[in-house]
N, C-alpha and C positions, 0 to 999 in steps of 0.2 A: 182169912176172911176178906171178901171183896167189898169195897166201899160202893154203895149205890151210886148210879150215874148222877143223880140230882145233887149228891154231896161232893162229887169230885171237883177239885179246884180247876179253874180254867188254866190251861198252860199259859203262864204269863209271857213266855217267849213267843208263842204263837200269836197271842193277842197283841203284843208289842209289834210283831212283824206286820200284822194286819193294819195297825194304826200307822206305822211308818209308811207302808205302801200306800195307804189312803192319803196320807199327808203329802207324799211325794207326787202322787197323781194329781191331786188338787193344785199343788204349787206349779207343776208343769203346765197344766191346762190354763191356769191363771196367767202364767208368763206368756204362753203361746197366744193367748187372746189379747192380753193387755200390754204385753211387753213390746219392745221394738222389733220390727221385722226387717230382715235384710231387703234392700231395694229389689233384688232379683226375685224374691218370692212372690210379691204381690202381682197378681195377674199372670204369672207364669203358667198356671194350670187353670183350665176352665172348670170352676167349681160351682157354676150356677145351678146345677141340678142337685147339689148336696143338701140344701135345706129340705127339699122334698124327700130325699133319701133319709135324712135325719128324722123327720116327722114320721116316716114309715117305720123306721126302727123303734121309735118311741111307741107308736101305735101297736106294733107287733109285740113289743115287750108287755104292754098293758094287757093284750089279749092272752098272752102266754101266762101271765100272772094270775088272771082270773080263772083260766082253764086249770092251772096248777092248784089253785085253791079249791075249785070244784072237784078235782080229782082226789085230793086228800080227804075232803069231806065225804066222798063216796067210798073211801077206803082203798083207793087205787094208788098205793104207795110208789110202785115202779113208774107209773105214768106221771105222778106228781114230781118225782125226782127228774125224769126226763124233761118235763115242761119247765121246771124251775132252772135246770141247767141251760135249757134253750133260752129262757128269759135273760139269764146272766150273759149268755153269748150274744144275744141281740143287743143288750145294753152296751156290751164291749164294742160291738161293731158300730153302734151309734157314736160312742166316744171317739173311735178312730176317725170316723167320717166327720164328726163335729170339729175335731182338732184340725183335720186336713182343710176343711172349709175355712176356718178362721185363720189358718196360716197363710193360705193363698189368696184370700179375699182382701179387698181394700179396707174393710171394716165391718162391724156388725150392721145388720139392717136396722133402720130406724122406724119406729112406729109413727104413723101419720094419721091415725084415726081419731075419732072423737071421744074415745074411752081411755085416754092416757092414764088416768089414775088407776083404773081397773087393770089395765095392761101392766103398769109398773108394779102393782101389788102382786099380780100373778107371776111376773118375771122375777121379782125379788124373792118370793117364797120358793119358787122353782129353783133358783140358783142356790139358795141356802140349803134346801133339802137335797138337791143333787149332790152337794158336797158331803152332807151328813149321811146320806144313804149308803155310800160306798163301804165304810167299815161295818155297818149293820148288815149289808148284803153279804159281804165276805164272811162275817162271823156266822150268820145264819146258814149260809151255804156250807161252810166247813163243818159246822155242828151236824147238819143233816147228812153230809157225805161220810162223816166218821162215826155215824150211828149214835151220837149223843142226842137222842130224840127228846128227852125231857128238857134238856138245855135248849135245843132247837125250838121246841114249842113255846118256850118262855119269850123268845125274841121274835119269832116268826110273825105274829099278828101285827106288831108295830112296824116291822120291816116291810111287810106287805103293804100296809097303809101308806107309808112314806114313799115306797117305790112306785106304787100305783099312782099316787098323787103326782110324782115327778113325771111319770110317763104321760098321764093325761094332760098335765099342764104344758108339757113339751109340745104336744099336738096342738093345744089351744093357742100357744104362743105363735106357732107356725101359721095357724088360721088367721090370727090377728095381724100378722106381718105381711102375709102374702095373700 
C-alpha cells in the first residue's frame, strides 16, 4: 500500500542539506559584504553598472514570479514550472552580481534622502527576508520538481509572498539610492 503524498515525511537529509546550503550562502554573503577585503580587490574591477544590473534581476524575478503565479492559476503547469525555474535562475544571477559588486566596491551606497526611516525599514525587512527566503525557495522548488505537489502547495503561497516582497523591495532600494 502506498502512503499518500500529503502524509509522506519530508526527507530529513534533503531538508538538512537545504538548511545547510542556505546557512552557508548567507554566511558567505555576509562575510563578503561585511568582512575585510584584501586591498587589491577594492576598485580592481569597475562594478559601477552592477547596482542597475542587480535591480534589473530583482525586477525580472518579480515579473517571472507574477507570471508563474498567473500560469498556475490558469492551469498551465509546464509554463508555471518554466517561469519559476527562470525566477530562481534570475535570483541566482542577482546574487552572483550582488556579491561581485560588494567584493570589488569600496562599500555599500549610503542613503542621503529625506526618508531615512522609511529607507531603513525597507532595507531591514528586505535583508531579513532575503536571508529567510532562500531555504523556502529551495524547498518549494524541490517539492515542485519532484512532484510532491500537495507539499509544494502548502509552502508555495508564503514563499511567493516573501520572494515577491524581496524582489520589489530590492528595486525600491535601488530607486531610493540612485
